[in-house]
C-alpha positions as CSV (number, residue, x, y, z in Angstrom):
1,M,-50.8,30.3,24.1
2,D,-48.7,28.3,21.6
3,I,-45.0,29.0,22.0
4,Q,-42.7,27.1,19.7
5,E,-39.0,27.5,20.1
6,N,-36.7,26.8,17.2
7,I,-33.6,24.9,18.1
8,I,-30.6,26.3,16.5
9,N,-27.5,24.2,15.9
10,K,-24.8,26.7,16.5
11,V,-22.1,24.2,15.9
12,A,-23.4,23.5,12.4
13,Q,-23.6,27.3,11.7
14,S,-20.1,28.0,13.1
15,G,-18.3,27.2,9.9
16,L,-15.9,24.9,11.7
17,I,-14.2,22.1,9.8
18,S,-13.5,19.0,11.8
19,F,-10.2,17.1,11.2
20,D,-10.1,13.6,12.6
21,P,-6.5,12.4,12.8
22,A,-7.7,8.8,13.3
23,T,-8.8,8.8,9.6
24,L,-5.1,8.8,8.7
25,S,-4.4,5.6,10.4
26,P,-3.4,3.0,7.8
27,A,-5.1,-0.3,7.8
28,G,-3.1,-3.4,8.6
29,E,-1.9,-5.3,11.6
30,R,1.1,-3.9,13.6
31,L,3.7,-6.5,14.7
32,L,6.9,-6.3,16.8
33,Y,9.7,-8.5,15.7
34,D,12.1,-8.9,18.6
35,I,15.5,-10.2,17.6
36,K,16.1,-11.3,21.2
37,D,14.4,-14.5,20.2
38,N,17.4,-15.2,17.8
39,L,20.1,-14.6,20.5
40,F,22.0,-17.5,22.0
41,H,21.3,-17.5,25.7
42,G,19.7,-14.1,25.2
43,L,23.2,-12.5,24.8
44,I,24.9,-13.3,21.5
45,L,23.9,-13.5,17.9
46,K,25.6,-16.4,16.3
47,E,26.0,-15.5,12.6
48,K,25.7,-19.1,11.3
49,D,22.6,-19.9,13.3
50,F,21.0,-16.6,12.4
51,R,21.6,-17.0,8.7
52,E,20.1,-20.5,8.9
53,F,17.0,-19.0,10.6
54,V,16.7,-16.2,8.0
55,K,17.0,-18.8,5.2
56,N,14.3,-21.1,6.6
57,H,11.8,-18.7,8.3
58,D,8.3,-18.2,6.8
59,W,8.5,-14.6,5.7
60,Q,5.0,-14.6,4.1
61,Q,3.5,-14.3,7.5
62,Y,4.4,-10.6,7.4
63,Q,2.3,-10.1,4.3
64,D,0.6,-6.6,4.3
65,K,1.6,-6.0,8.0
66,H,3.4,-3.1,9.5
67,V,6.5,-4.5,11.3
68,A,8.7,-2.8,13.9
69,I,12.1,-4.6,14.3
70,T,13.8,-4.2,17.7
71,C,15.9,-5.9,20.4
72,T,14.5,-5.7,23.9
73,A,17.5,-7.7,25.3
74,D,20.5,-6.0,26.7
75,A,22.7,-7.3,23.9
76,I,24.9,-5.9,21.2
77,V,23.3,-6.8,17.9
78,P,25.3,-6.1,14.7
79,T,23.6,-3.8,12.2
80,W,23.7,-6.3,9.4
81,A,21.4,-8.6,11.4
82,Y,18.6,-6.0,11.3
83,M,19.4,-5.4,7.6
84,L,18.9,-9.1,6.9
85,L,15.5,-9.1,8.6
86,A,14.5,-6.0,6.7
87,N,15.6,-7.5,3.4
88,K,13.5,-10.6,4.0
89,M,10.4,-8.8,5.3
90,A,10.4,-6.0,2.7
91,P,8.8,-8.0,-0.2
92,F,5.9,-9.0,2.1
93,A,5.3,-6.3,4.7
94,A,3.5,-3.1,4.1
95,T,6.1,-1.3,6.3
96,V,9.4,-2.3,7.9
97,H,10.8,0.0,10.6
98,F,13.5,-0.2,13.2
99,G,12.2,0.7,16.6
100,T,9.3,0.2,18.9
101,L,5.6,-0.2,18.0
102,D,5.0,3.4,19.2
103,E,7.7,4.7,16.9
104,L,6.3,2.6,14.0
105,E,2.8,4.2,14.6
106,S,4.4,7.7,14.5
107,I,6.1,6.9,11.2
108,L,2.9,5.6,9.7
109,Y,1.1,8.8,10.7
110,Q,4.0,10.9,9.4
111,K,3.7,9.3,6.0
112,A,-0.1,9.8,5.9
113,I,0.2,13.4,7.1
114,A,2.7,14.1,4.3
115,A,0.1,13.0,1.8
116,V,-2.7,15.4,3.0
117,S,-3.6,18.3,0.8
118,W,-3.4,21.1,3.4
119,E,-4.6,23.7,0.9
120,T,-8.1,22.4,1.6
121,Y,-7.8,24.1,5.0
122,R,-6.6,27.5,3.8
123,D,-8.3,30.3,5.7
124,Q,-10.6,27.8,7.5
125,R,-11.5,27.4,11.2
126,V,-10.3,23.8,12.0
127,V,-11.1,21.7,15.0
128,I,-8.6,18.8,15.4
129,K,-10.6,16.0,16.9
130,G,-9.2,14.9,20.2
131,C,-10.9,11.7,21.3
132,G,-11.8,8.5,19.4
133,D,-11.6,4.8,19.3
134,I,-8.3,4.7,17.5
135,P,-5.3,6.0,19.5
136,V,-3.4,8.7,17.7
137,P,0.2,9.4,18.7
138,V,1.0,12.9,20.1
139,S,3.6,13.2,17.3
140,A,0.7,13.2,14.8
141,Y,-1.1,16.0,16.6
142,V,2.1,18.0,16.6
143,E,2.7,17.5,12.9
144,I,-0.9,18.2,11.9
145,T,-0.9,21.4,14.0
146,A,2.4,22.5,12.3
147,Q,0.9,21.9,8.9
148,L,-2.4,23.6,9.6
149,T,-0.7,26.7,11.2
150,R,0.7,27.5,7.8
151,V,-2.8,27.7,6.2
152,A,-5.7,27.7,8.6
153,K,-7.4,30.8,10.0
154,S,-7.7,29.2,13.4
155,I,-7.0,25.8,15.0
156,M,-8.8,24.3,18.0
157,Y,-8.6,20.9,19.7
158,G,-11.4,18.8,20.9
159,E,-15.0,18.6,19.7
160,P,-16.9,21.4,17.9
161,C,-19.1,21.8,21.0
162,S,-16.1,22.0,23.4
163,T,-12.8,23.2,22.1
164,V,-9.4,24.3,23.4
165,P,-8.0,27.2,21.3
166,I,-4.6,26.4,19.8
167,Y,-4.0,29.1,17.2
168,K,-5.7,32.2,15.7
169,R,-4.2,34.1,12.9
170,K,-3.9,37.8,13.4
171,D,-5.5,39.5,10.4
């Protein structure tokens, strides 16, 4: 007796579209510029010394990099100091942002998400991929879900073979 079973790929037949947020991660190194290194005794920003630093620093090292500018010291830093740094980095860096590296990553994803053509997902069943080699900020998942809710028939999280339902349009 010769019994042959056909293996059916139910995931492939399900009509699910997979959306991998990691594909939105822009290339380029992320750097944190901590202005604390410019403070006198870690407390005070001396304008003359800071302006001398700004004048002589090699700004080309930030070429094509995504830079977050912050101060991790418990010091009062005048706004113009951050503005001077941004002014010098802007011609070289791909991105200049005030905040932490995590905030920078959220901003980079926010820009990439804004450029997605969401109409592609109209009336589709979408699975937002949840695990991968590239960390994706929670803020990106929230924004992607908000965008897809406007157009998709359903939204799930995870992998096509194991999903968590997020949204299903009532027809």
